[in-house]
Structure formats: C-alpha cells, structure tokens
DOMARBA-990327 format. One line per field, with one value per atom (N, C-alpha, C): x, y, z; residue number from 1; residue in one letter; chain; atom name. Coordinates in steps of 0.05 Angstrom, whole numbers, always signed. Layout:
! residues N
c1 <- (X, ...)
c2 <- (Y, ...)
c3 <- (Z, ...)
pos <- (NUM, ...)
code <- (a, ...)
unit <- (A, ...)
site <- (CA, ...)
This chain:
! residues 215
c1 <- (+578, +573, +542, +549, +530, +493, +496, +480, +483, +491, +483, +458, +473, +449, +429, +421, +396, +383, +395, +375, +371, +392, +376, +357, +358, +338, +300, +315, +287, +275, +290, +273, +275, +279, +269, +235, +242, +216, +197, +199, +181, +173, +193, +183, +165, +166, +156, +136, +119, +101, +85, +100, +83, +70, +87, +68, +55, +70, +35, +8, +21, -9, -20, -8, -21, -35, -26, -32, -52, -49, -80, -107, -100, -122, -132, -112, -121, -138, -131, -151, -191, -174, -200, -215, -208, -223, -239, -223, -236, -257, -261, -280, -308, -312, -335, -357, -378, -409, -407, -399, -398, -381, -365, -342, -355, -375, -382, -409, -423, -451, -427, -424, -416, -401, -381, -375, -397, -418, -442, -461, -453, -472, -464, -431, -422, -429, -423, -425, -450, -471, -502, -499, -479, -488, -462, -458, -455, -469, -484, -507, -517, -513, -532, -507, -489, -467, -452, -443, -406, -387, -371, -340, -321, -333, -322, -333, -360, -369, -361, -358, -354, -325, -300, -272, -269, -292, -284, -286, -320, -338, -312, -302, -278, -247, -243, -217, -225, -265, -273, -268, -278, -282, -252, -235, -200, -195, -203, -185, -197, -218, -241, -228, -223, -221, -191, -162, -147, -150, -164, -169, -185, -194, -219, -243, -248, -271, -299, -317, -341, -350, -338, -331, -345, -359, -355, -386, -404, -421, -403, -382, -376, -359, -349, -326, -350, -357, -388, -396, -397, -403, -397, -361, -343, -343, -348, -336, -354, -378, -397, -423, -400, -425, -421, -419, -435, -396, -391, -361, -337, -343, -323, -331, -351, -353, -333, -343, -330, -297, -285, -265, -247, -259, -252, -263, -270, -280, -266, -257, -221, -204, -202, -176, -187, -198, -205, -201, -204, -199, -168, -141, -123, -99, -89, -64, -47, -44, -28, -46, -61, -87, -64, -46, -30, -14, -13, +2, -6, -38, -57, -57, -44, -54, -74, -76, -106, -111, -138, -151, -173, -174, -191, -196, -217, -230, -240, -226, -236, -258, -264, -278, -255, -274, -248, -248, -253, -242, -223, -212, -200, -217, -246, -247, -258, -250, -256, -276, -285, -323, -330, -295, -302, -275, -262, -237, -245, -227, -224, -225, -210, -216, -211, -203, -200, -174, -182, -152, -155, -106, -102, -114, -129, -142, -162, -183, -202, -201, -183, -179, -147, -144, -128, -117, -131, -131, -104, -96, -64, -44, -50, -25, -9, +18, +22, +18, +15, -2, -17, -42, -66, -75, -58, -55, -45, -23, -10, -33, -44, -68, -78, -97, -123, -115, -92, -74, -95, -106, -118, -150, -156, -183, -186, -155, -145, -137, -127, -119, -100, -75, -54, -47, -31, -26, -4, -14, +3, +26, +51, +67, +86, +90, +114, +126, +153, +172, +163, +188, +195, +186, +169, +170, +164, +169, +170, +136, +124, +93, +93, +90, +108, +72, +39, +20, +7, +15, +17, +43, +71, +92, +99, +106, +114, +131, +141, +147, +133, +125, +97, +103, +88, +95, +59, +56, +33, +26, +5, -8, -34, -44, -68, -68, -101, -114, -138, -134, -155, -185, -206, -237, -250, -245, -257, -287, -305, -322, -329, -344, -350, -329, -305, -285, -283, -284, -277, -271, -250, -246, -254, -268, -297, -281, -257, -252, -221, -206, -182, -188, -164, -174, -139, -129, -115, -110, -89, -75, -54, -58, -28, -23, +7, +25, +32, +49, +71, +89, +111, +144, +156, +138, +165, +160, +133, +137, +161, +178, +191, +216, +209, +234, +223, +202, +187, +202, +201, +207, +247, +244, +287, +285, +286, +289, +293, +269, +271, +287, +309, +335, +354, +365, +388, +419, +430, +454, +482, +488, +504, +504, +514, +508, +521, +519, +522, +510, +511, +506, +468, +468, +442, +429, +401, +386, +390, +391, +376, +369, +355, +334, +361, +358, +366, +357, +355, +348, +361, +354, +360, +389, +391, +416, +439, +431, +445, +452, +421, +416, +406, +410, +398, +385, +358, +329, +320, +324, +321, +341, +350, +367, +367, +353, +334, +350, +384, +401, +396, +388, +383, +360, +357, +328, +325, +297, +281, +297, +306, +308, +340)
c2 <- (-284, -273, -286, -319, -322, -322, -313, -307, -279, -265, -231, -232, -249, -254, -269, -281, -299, -273, -257, -233, -218, -208, -195, -197, -217, -242, -235, -242, -240, -216, -194, -162, -165, -165, -155, -175, -206, -211, -203, -191, -176, -166, -135, -112, -114, -143, -141, -168, -174, -185, -167, -144, -126, -110, -102, -80, -89, -121, -125, -139, -145, -133, -113, -80, -66, -52, -69, -76, -80, -98, -123, -105, -90, -88, -66, -46, -22, -29, -57, -47, -61, -78, -93, -64, -44, -25, -10, -11, +1, -22, -47, -53, -58, -39, -38, -20, -41, -26, -4, -3, +33, +62, +44, +60, +74, +50, +51, +76, +69, +88, +122, +111, +149, +162, +144, +163, +165, +142, +154, +172, +175, +203, +236, +224, +248, +262, +240, +243, +252, +252, +263, +298, +310, +338, +351, +337, +349, +340, +331, +324, +356, +360, +372, +391, +399, +411, +387, +412, +415, +403, +390, +384, +410, +435, +445, +465, +474, +486, +459, +440, +419, +424, +427, +423, +461, +484, +499, +503, +485, +487, +468, +448, +439, +448, +469, +488, +508, +523, +531, +531, +499, +494, +484, +474, +475, +495, +524, +541, +552, +539, +553, +540, +508, +493, +491, +497, +499, +541, +556, +570, +567, +540, +528, +556, +565, +585, +574, +576, +573, +539, +518, +486, +470, +482, +462, +458, +458, +439, +411, +420, +394, +375, +391, +378, +364, +366, +352, +328, +330, +310, +299, +292, +283, +262, +269, +262, +252, +246, +225, +221, +202, +191, +164, +145, +111, +107, +110, +116, +123, +146, +162, +144, +128, +116, +91, +80, +47, +57, +68, +77, +78, +103, +109, +77, +55, +36, +15, +11, +1, +3, +33, +38, +37, +35, +31, +0, -21, -46, -52, -24, -45, -37, -52, -54, -29, -23, +11, +30, +36, +60, +86, +95, +118, +115, +100, +90, +102, +103, +122, +143, +165, +190, +199, +193, +193, +177, +166, +147, +160, +172, +182, +174, +181, +173, +199, +195, +212, +198, +210, +205, +207, +197, +205, +234, +251, +273, +283, +270, +277, +295, +299, +315, +288, +295, +272, +274, +249, +241, +236, +224, +214, +210, +209, +218, +208, +201, +189, +222, +238, +266, +293, +314, +335, +329, +331, +320, +348, +354, +376, +393, +375, +383, +379, +392, +368, +368, +374, +366, +347, +335, +311, +300, +324, +306, +315, +331, +346, +324, +315, +297, +285, +278, +254, +227, +223, +200, +190, +215, +204, +194, +217, +207, +183, +168, +143, +120, +124, +105, +111, +132, +130, +121, +127, +113, +121, +149, +147, +136, +129, +111, +83, +73, +42, +33, +40, +40, +26, +43, +19, +31, +6, +8, +38, +53, +62, +63, +61, +60, +77, +103, +117, +112, +128, +119, +125, +142, +143, +186, +196, +224, +237, +258, +282, +301, +293, +298, +334, +345, +383, +393, +372, +376, +379, +354, +330, +340, +341, +356, +334, +303, +278, +271, +243, +231, +208, +198, +190, +163, +135, +132, +126, +129, +128, +101, +89, +67, +77, +79, +80, +65, +66, +42, +52, +44, +48, +35, +51, +42, +17, +7, -11, -21, -18, -24, -29, -57, -54, -56, -64, -58, -23, -10, +13, +28, +47, +58, +83, +85, +105, +131, +121, +146, +118, +146, +125, +128, +105, +96, +116, +126, +125, +133, +119, +110, +114, +138, +151, +139, +135, +126, +131, +135, +138, +126, +128, +116, +103, +122, +100, +77, +55, +26, +9, +29, +11, +11, +18, +34, +19, +4, -17, -37, -42, -67, -75, -56, -57, -59, -48, -37, -69, -84, -100, -129, -124, -142, -138, -156, -156, -166, -148, -164, -152, -176, -182, -163, -150, -126, -99, -96, -55, -58, -77, -61, -74, -57, -58, -71, -63, -69, -38, -41, -21, -19, -15, -15, +16, +3, +19, +21, +34, +37, +14, +18, -12, +16, +45, +50, +60, +47, +41, +67, +79, +95, +91, +101, +88, +103, +94, +101, +104, +77, +81, +71, +77, +79, +71, +57, +51, +74, +82, +101, +123, +130, +160, +176, +195, +215, +195, +201, +175, +190, +227, +239, +236)
c3 <- (-46, -71, -75, -75, -83, -59, -38, -16, -31, -31, -42, -71, -76, -105, -108, -80, -73, -64, -47, -38, -49, -63, -89, -112, -116, -128, -120, -88, -73, -63, -62, -63, -97, -106, -147, -135, -129, -132, -123, -91, -79, -99, -102, -117, -140, -165, -179, -170, -155, -136, -132, -112, -101, -126, -138, -166, -191, -188, -201, -195, -162, -143, -151, -149, -151, -172, -192, -231, -223, -217, -230, -199, -181, -162, -172, -199, -205, -227, -243, -265, -262, -244, -227, -213, -211, -196, -227, -245, -273, -282, -269, -287, -275, -257, -235, -251, -238, -253, -249, -227, -213, -228, -240, -261, -279, -298, -323, -318, -308, -290, -281, -274, -259, -293, -310, -329, -346, -349, -357, -354, -324, -325, -328, -328, -330, -361, -382, -407, -414, -396, -410, -396, -387, -375, -398, -430, -441, -467, -462, -490, -493, -521, -539, -544, -538, -539, -548, -576, -591, -570, -590, -583, -570, -578, -574, -560, -551, -519, -515, -504, -478, -477, -494, -493, -472, -477, -465, -436, -432, -413, -393, -397, -384, -373, -397, -391, -368, -368, -362, -332, -325, -301, -284, -300, -296, -281, -293, -288, -262, -255, -221, -205, -217, -197, -185, -201, -186, -170, -174, -160, -133, -132, -109, -122, -136, -137, -151, -138, -150, -163, -144, -154, -136, -116, -86, -91, -116, -119, -143, -155, -182, -155, -139, -116, -99, -84, -68, -92, -114, -130, -137, -144, -141, -125, -97, -71, -68, -71, -56, -68, -103, -118, -114, -132, -120, -128, -149, -149, -127, -117, -98, -73, -67, -47, -44, -67, -68, -70, -85, -82, -65, -42, -8, +3, -2, +20, +8, -15, -35, -21, -14, +5, +39, +50, +74, +82, +48, +72, +63, +61, +47, +73, +78, +107, +103, +96, +85, +70, +84, +79, +60, +86, +93, +60, +41, +16, -3, -4, -27, -11, -40, -37, -45, -70, -95, -108, -116, -132, -140, -171, -194, -213, -221, -245, -268, -290, -308, -326, -341, -365, -393, -409, -453, -453, -442, -447, -428, -410, -388, -361, -357, -336, -320, -287, -262, -260, -259, -254, -223, -211, -169, -160, -144, -128, -108, -95, -67, -45, -51, -48, -57, -56, -78, -98, -124, -142, -136, -147, -149, -182, -199, -221, -229, -243, -251, -274, -302, -327, -331, -337, -338, -369, -389, -411, -434, -426, -428, -410, -393, -376, -395, -397, -412, -401, -372, -361, -374, -381, -377, -416, -428, -451, -457, -447, -452, -447, -425, -409, -436, -446, -466, -489, -494, -520, -545, -541, -565, -576, -552, -548, -545, -546, -551, -523, -509, -478, -471, -451, -447, -422, -403, -381, -377, -356, -358, -326, -331, -302, -299, -279, -278, -255, -268, -255, -229, -214, -180, -181, -195, -192, -162, -167, -138, -155, -150, -153, -134, -150, -136, -132, -140, -135, -102, -104, -72, -56, -64, -49, -34, -53, -49, -78, -63, -82, -85, -109, -118, -144, -131, -160, -176, -196, -209, -221, -215, -242, -255, -282, -301, -319, -307, -334, -351, -371, -387, -379, -382, -369, -394, -400, -420, -414, -444, -439, -462, -463, -502, -523, -505, -513, -528, -521, -520, -492, -502, -472, -472, -452, -436, -422, -405, -386, -372, -361, -344, -308, -299, -272, -262, -248, -245, -208, -206, -172, -160, -148, -137, -114, -112, -85, -73, -52, -32, -41, -57, -68, -51, -20, +9, +1, -12, -5, -26, -30, -45, -23, -1, +18, +35, +39, +56, +46, +19, +15, +12, +0, +1, +28, +46, +68, +94, +93, +102, +84, +65, +54, +75, +93, +122, +93, +87, +78, +100, +102, +131, +149, +155, +187, +176, +157, +154, +120, +110, +72, +65, +44, +42, +7, +3, -16, -39, -54, -82, -103, -110, -138, -163, -171, -193, -213, -249, -270, -285, -309, -327, -331, -340, -344, -332, -298, -272, -250, -248, -234, -218, -187, -165, -162, -169, -148, -126, -110, -85, -70, -50, -28, +4, +13, +39, +63, +53, +66, +60, +43, +35, +29, +24, +13, -7, -11, -48, -67, -68, -91, -103)
pos <- (1, 1, 1, 2, 2, 2, 3, 3, 3, 4, 4, 4, 5, 5, 5, 6, 6, 6, 7, 7, 7, 8, 8, 8, 9, 9, 9, 10, 10, 10, 11, 11, 11, 12, 12, 12, 13, 13, 13, 14, 14, 14, 15, 15, 15, 16, 16, 16, 17, 17, 17, 18, 18, 18, 19, 19, 19, 20, 20, 20, 21, 21, 21, 22, 22, 22, 23, 23, 23, 24, 24, 24, 25, 25, 25, 26, 26, 26, 27, 27, 27, 28, 28, 28, 29, 29, 29, 30, 30, 30, 31, 31, 31, 32, 32, 32, 33, 33, 33, 34, 34, 34, 35, 35, 35, 36, 36, 36, 37, 37, 37, 38, 38, 38, 39, 39, 39, 40, 40, 40, 41, 41, 41, 42, 42, 42, 43, 43, 43, 44, 44, 44, 45, 45, 45, 46, 46, 46, 47, 47, 47, 48, 48, 48, 49, 49, 49, 50, 50, 50, 51, 51, 51, 52, 52, 52, 53, 53, 53, 54, 54, 54, 55, 55, 55, 56, 56, 56, 57, 57, 57, 58, 58, 58, 59, 59, 59, 60, 60, 60, 61, 61, 61, 62, 62, 62, 63, 63, 63, 64, 64, 64, 65, 65, 65, 66, 66, 66, 67, 67, 67, 68, 68, 68, 69, 69, 69, 70, 70, 70, 71, 71, 71, 72, 72, 72, 73, 73, 73, 74, 74, 74, 75, 75, 75, 76, 76, 76, 77, 77, 77, 78, 78, 78, 79, 79, 79, 80, 80, 80, 81, 81, 81, 82, 82, 82, 83, 83, 83, 84, 84, 84, 85, 85, 85, 86, 86, 86, 87, 87, 87, 88, 88, 88, 89, 89, 89, 90, 90, 90, 91, 91, 91, 92, 92, 92, 93, 93, 93, 94, 94, 94, 95, 95, 95, 96, 96, 96, 97, 97, 97, 98, 98, 98, 99, 99, 99, 100, 100, 100, 101, 101, 101, 102, 102, 102, 103, 103, 103, 104, 104, 104, 105, 105, 105, 106, 106, 106, 107, 107, 107, 108, 108, 108, 109, 109, 109, 110, 110, 110, 111, 111, 111, 112, 112, 112, 113, 113, 113, 114, 114, 114, 115, 115, 115, 116, 116, 116, 117, 117, 117, 118, 118, 118, 119, 119, 119, 120, 120, 120, 121, 121, 121, 122, 122, 122, 123, 123, 123, 124, 124, 124, 125, 125, 125, 126, 126, 126, 127, 127, 127, 128, 128, 128, 129, 129, 129, 130, 130, 130, 131, 131, 131, 132, 132, 132, 133, 133, 133, 134, 134, 134, 135, 135, 135, 136, 136, 136, 137, 137, 137, 138, 138, 138, 139, 139, 139, 140, 140, 140, 141, 141, 141, 142, 142, 142, 143, 143, 143, 144, 144, 144, 145, 145, 145, 146, 146, 146, 147, 147, 147, 148, 148, 148, 149, 149, 149, 150, 150, 150, 151, 151, 151, 152, 152, 152, 153, 153, 153, 154, 154, 154, 155, 155, 155, 156, 156, 156, 157, 157, 157, 158, 158, 158, 159, 159, 159, 160, 160, 160, 161, 161, 161, 162, 162, 162, 163, 163, 163, 164, 164, 164, 165, 165, 165, 166, 166, 166, 167, 167, 167, 168, 168, 168, 169, 169, 169, 170, 170, 170, 171, 171, 171, 172, 172, 172, 173, 173, 173, 174, 174, 174, 175, 175, 175, 176, 176, 176, 177, 177, 177, 178, 178, 178, 179, 179, 179, 180, 180, 180, 181, 181, 181, 182, 182, 182, 183, 183, 183, 184, 184, 184, 185, 185, 185, 186, 186, 186, 187, 187, 187, 188, 188, 188, 189, 189, 189, 190, 190, 190, 191, 191, 191, 192, 192, 192, 193, 193, 193, 194, 194, 194, 195, 195, 195, 196, 196, 196, 197, 197, 197, 198, 198, 198, 199, 199, 199, 200, 200, 200, 201, 201, 201, 202, 202, 202, 203, 203, 203, 204, 204, 204, 205, 205, 205, 206, 206, 206, 207, 207, 207, 208, 208, 208, 209, 209, 209, 210, 210, 210, 211, 211, 211, 212, 212, 212, 213, 213, 213, 214, 214, 214, 215, 215, 215)
code <- (g, g, g, s, s, s, n, n, n, f, f, f, r, r, r, t, t, t, l, l, l, a, a, a, e, e, e, i, i, i, a, a, a, a, a, a, t, t, t, d, d, d, l, l, l, d, d, d, t, t, t, l, l, l, i, i, i, s, s, s, q, q, q, h, h, h, i, i, i, q, q, q, e, e, e, t, t, t, q, q, q, a, a, a, l, l, l, a, a, a, a, a, a, s, s, s, e, e, e, t, t, t, v, v, v, f, f, f, s, s, s, t, t, t, i, i, i, d, d, d, e, e, e, s, s, s, n, n, n, l, l, l, l, l, l, y, y, y, e, e, e, g, g, g, s, s, s, t, t, t, d, d, d, e, e, e, e, e, e, t, t, t, q, q, q, r, r, r, r, r, r, i, i, i, f, f, f, e, e, e, l, l, l, e, e, e, g, g, g, r, r, r, w, w, w, v, v, v, h, h, h, a, a, a, q, q, q, g, g, g, v, v, v, d, d, d, a, a, a, y, y, y, l, l, l, l, l, l, e, e, e, l, l, l, l, l, l, t, t, t, n, n, n, k, k, k, e, e, e, a, a, a, v, v, v, s, s, s, l, l, l, r, r, r, e, e, e, f, f, f, i, i, i, n, n, n, k, k, k, q, q, q, k, k, k, e, e, e, r, r, r, e, e, e, l, l, l, h, h, h, f, f, f, l, l, l, i, i, i, f, f, f, v, v, v, t, t, t, n, n, n, a, a, a, r, r, r, g, g, g, a, a, a, v, v, v, v, v, v, a, a, a, a, a, a, t, t, t, k, k, k, r, r, r, p, p, p, p, p, p, h, h, h, y, y, y, y, y, y, y, y, y, g, g, g, d, d, d, k, k, k, p, p, p, w, w, w, w, w, w, q, q, q, t, t, t, a, a, a, y, y, y, d, d, d, k, k, k, g, g, g, k, k, k, g, g, g, k, k, k, l, l, l, y, y, y, i, i, i, s, s, s, s, s, s, i, i, i, d, d, d, y, y, y, n, n, n, t, t, t, d, d, d, l, l, l, d, d, d, a, a, a, y, y, y, t, t, t, f, f, f, t, t, t, i, i, i, a, a, a, v, v, v, p, p, p, v, v, v, f, f, f, r, r, r, d, d, d, g, g, g, k, k, k, v, v, v, i, i, i, g, g, g, v, v, v, l, l, l, a, a, a, r, r, r, i, i, i, l, l, l, d, d, d, a, a, a, s, s, s, f, f, f, f, f, f, f, f, f, r, r, r, v, v, v, l, l, l, g, g, g, n, n, n, v, v, v, q, q, q, v, v, v, g, g, g, k, k, k, t, t, t, d, d, d, h, h, h, a, a, a, m, m, m, l, l, l, a, a, a, s, s, s, s, s, s, t, t, t, g, g, g, e, e, e, v, v, v, i, i, i, v, v, v, c, c, c, p, p, p, n, n, n, a, a, a, p, p, p, i, i, i, k, k, k)
unit <- (A, A, A, A, A, A, A, A, A, A, A, A, A, A, A, A, A, A, A, A, A, A, A, A, A, A, A, A, A, A, A, A, A, A, A, A, A, A, A, A, A, A, A, A, A, A, A, A, A, A, A, A, A, A, A, A, A, A, A, A, A, A, A, A, A, A, A, A, A, A, A, A, A, A, A, A, A, A, A, A, A, A, A, A, A, A, A, A, A, A, A, A, A, A, A, A, A, A, A, A, A, A, A, A, A, A, A, A, A, A, A, A, A, A, A, A, A, A, A, A, A, A, A, A, A, A, A, A, A, A, A, A, A, A, A, A, A, A, A, A, A, A, A, A, A, A, A, A, A, A, A, A, A, A, A, A, A, A, A, A, A, A, A, A, A, A, A, A, A, A, A, A, A, A, A, A, A, A, A, A, A, A, A, A, A, A, A, A, A, A, A, A, A, A, A, A, A, A, A, A, A, A, A, A, A, A, A, A, A, A, A, A, A, A, A, A, A, A, A, A, A, A, A, A, A, A, A, A, A, A, A, A, A, A, A, A, A, A, A, A, A, A, A, A, A, A, A, A, A, A, A, A, A, A, A, A, A, A, A, A, A, A, A, A, A, A, A, A, A, A, A, A, A, A, A, A, A, A, A, A, A, A, A, A, A, A, A, A, A, A, A, A, A, A, A, A, A, A, A, A, A, A, A, A, A, A, A, A, A, A, A, A, A, A, A, A, A, A, A, A, A, A, A, A, A, A, A, A, A, A, A, A, A, A, A, A, A, A, A, A, A, A, A, A, A, A, A, A, A, A, A, A, A, A, A, A, A, A, A, A, A, A, A, A, A, A, A, A, A, A, A, A, A, A, A, A, A, A, A, A, A, A, A, A, A, A, A, A, A, A, A, A, A, A, A, A, A, A, A, A, A, A, A, A, A, A, A, A, A, A, A, A, A, A, A, A, A, A, A, A, A, A, A, A, A, A, A, A, A, A, A, A, A, A, A, A, A, A, A, A, A, A, A, A, A, A, A, A, A, A, A, A, A, A, A, A, A, A, A, A, A, A, A, A, A, A, A, A, A, A, A, A, A, A, A, A, A, A, A, A, A, A, A, A, A, A, A, A, A, A, A, A, A, A, A, A, A, A, A, A, A, A, A, A, A, A, A, A, A, A, A, A, A, A, A, A, A, A, A, A, A, A, A, A, A, A, A, A, A, A, A, A, A, A, A, A, A, A, A, A, A, A, A, A, A, A, A, A, A, A, A, A, A, A, A, A, A, A, A, A, A, A, A, A, A, A, A, A, A, A, A, A, A, A, A, A, A, A, A, A, A, A, A, A, A, A, A, A, A, A, A, A, A, A, A, A, A, A, A, A, A, A, A, A, A, A, A, A, A, A, A, A, A, A, A, A, A, A, A, A, A, A, A, A, A, A, A, A, A, A, A, A, A, A, A, A, A, A, A, A, A, A, A, A, A)
site <- (N, CA, C, N, CA, C, N, CA, C, N, CA, C, N, CA, C, N, CA, C, N, CA, C, N, CA, C, N, CA, C, N, CA, C, N, CA, C, N, CA, C, N, CA, C, N, CA, C, N, CA, C, N, CA, C, N, CA, C, N, CA, C, N, CA, C, N, CA, C, N, CA, C, N, CA, C, N, CA, C, N, CA, C, N, CA, C, N, CA, C, N, CA, C, N, CA, C, N, CA, C, N, CA, C, N, CA, C, N, CA, C, N, CA, C, N, CA, C, N, CA, C, N, CA, C, N, CA, C, N, CA, C, N, CA, C, N, CA, C, N, CA, C, N, CA, C, N, CA, C, N, CA, C, N, CA, C, N, CA, C, N, CA, C, N, CA, C, N, CA, C, N, CA, C, N, CA, C, N, CA, C, N, CA, C, N, CA, C, N, CA, C, N, CA, C, N, CA, C, N, CA, C, N, CA, C, N, CA, C, N, CA, C, N, CA, C, N, CA, C, N, CA, C, N, CA, C, N, CA, C, N, CA, C, N, CA, C, N, CA, C, N, CA, C, N, CA, C, N, CA, C, N, CA, C, N, CA, C, N, CA, C, N, CA, C, N, CA, C, N, CA, C, N, CA, C, N, CA, C, N, CA, C, N, CA, C, N, CA, C, N, CA, C, N, CA, C, N, CA, C, N, CA, C, N, CA, C, N, CA, C, N, CA, C, N, CA, C, N, CA, C, N, CA, C, N, CA, C, N, CA, C, N, CA, C, N, CA, C, N, CA, C, N, CA, C, N, CA, C, N, CA, C, N, CA, C, N, CA, C, N, CA, C, N, CA, C, N, CA, C, N, CA, C, N, CA, C, N, CA, C, N, CA, C, N, CA, C, N, CA, C, N, CA, C, N, CA, C, N, CA, C, N, CA, C, N, CA, C, N, CA, C, N, CA, C, N, CA, C, N, CA, C, N, CA, C, N, CA, C, N, CA, C, N, CA, C, N, CA, C, N, CA, C, N, CA, C, N, CA, C, N, CA, C, N, CA, C, N, CA, C, N, CA, C, N, CA, C, N, CA, C, N, CA, C, N, CA, C, N, CA, C, N, CA, C, N, CA, C, N, CA, C, N, CA, C, N, CA, C, N, CA, C, N, CA, C, N, CA, C, N, CA, C, N, CA, C, N, CA, C, N, CA, C, N, CA, C, N, CA, C, N, CA, C, N, CA, C, N, CA, C, N, CA, C, N, CA, C, N, CA, C, N, CA, C, N, CA, C, N, CA, C, N, CA, C, N, CA, C, N, CA, C, N, CA, C, N, CA, C, N, CA, C, N, CA, C, N, CA, C, N, CA, C, N, CA, C, N, CA, C, N, CA, C, N, CA, C, N, CA, C, N, CA, C, N, CA, C, N, CA, C, N, CA, C, N, CA, C, N, CA, C, N, CA, C, N, CA, C, N, CA, C, N, CA, C, N, CA, C, N, CA, C, N, CA, C, N, CA, C, N, CA, C, N, CA, C, N, CA, C, N, CA, C, N, CA, C, N, CA, C, N, CA, C, N, CA, C, N, CA, C, N, CA, C, N, CA, C, N, CA, C, N, CA, C, N, CA, C, N, CA, C, N, CA, C, N, CA, C, N, CA, C, N, CA, C, N, CA, C, N, CA, C, N, CA, C, N, CA, C, N, CA, C, N, CA, C, N, CA, C)
C-alpha cells in the first residue's frame, strides 16, 4: 500500500509539473511584443467605426469564415503575420509537436488576429472559455477539463490566458492541446505487473484511464 501511494504521488507531481509548465509557456507567449503589435494592427481596422458597426462586421466575417466563403485574404494575414510565425516557431521547438492542435490570439473583441493554422472560427467572444479568460477586461487564467472538441474531432485540453499590456487586457491567447499527453504520463506509472494509475476528478469520476478510451 505504501508503494502504491508513493507511485500515485509521483504521478500526481508529474502531471502537476507538466500542466504548470504548459501554463507558464502560454503566459510567456502572451507577453511578447509581437502579440502586442499584432493586436494593435488589428484594432486599426476598427478605426472610424462605431461599436455596432464593428460587431456587425465581425459577425459577418464569422459567418463567411465558417462556410469558407471569401475569407482567403483574412486567413492569409492571420497565418503569415509576425505573431503567427512566432507561434509556429514555438511549436517547432517542442519535443512533442504533434500535441499542439492549435495556438491562436484574439483581440479584445474576440476576433482572431493570429493563428498557427486555420482556426474553426473567426469570432470567439461568445465562447465561455474566452469570456472566462477575458473576464470583462480584468483577465483570468482559464484551464479546461478534458473535452471532446467537435470542431477538431478530438479530445482536447485548452489553456487560455489574457494578454496584458500596461495593466489592461487587450486580447486572449489560447493553446489547444491533444489530451493524449495525460495518457503518456499515467501510462509510464507501473504498479505491480497488471495494475495502473488513473486520473479522477474531485467528485470521483474517472477522467483518464490508460487501459480505456479517453471518453
């Protein structure tokens, strides 16, 4: 029993360290000068427009984006600007690049301004995770549970952080990871010859079991 407890503590520490590392990396990405300049450039597009006109324009783009109609110029800009290039360089330096589904940045209105690849949506301001991270302009760390992402057709783990400049939240940076990295950590824990480690929620629900599908 004491051996099992030790192994459980090791697995918990490994997971905690891994998640903390991902959070710190995400916060560092949100503090770069390229993020600030990219968001500033996007805000120039709204100059001279009222809030209603700006929101109407964003909603129109979202509708065209989802149906991939006439958004090639916008998509090209989002994928090739300095911040998008910087985010892809970050992924390329990672040991497990395949764990990254997508990293993207939105401005304070929830519109995407940079991404490592085509995001499923252009507007995220109405998403609960975005609203939590933006927190009405105050900013808050958002960490998801292990969710099935219908847009990506995969189980994902999302970290979203506010982009602060001079104490003001000017946008949100989101990092969507393949939840399989939980399997990799827990799968390395060997308990005797046949048993294994599992991850359970605070309510006792099994979230991850290396011997069963993630759902």
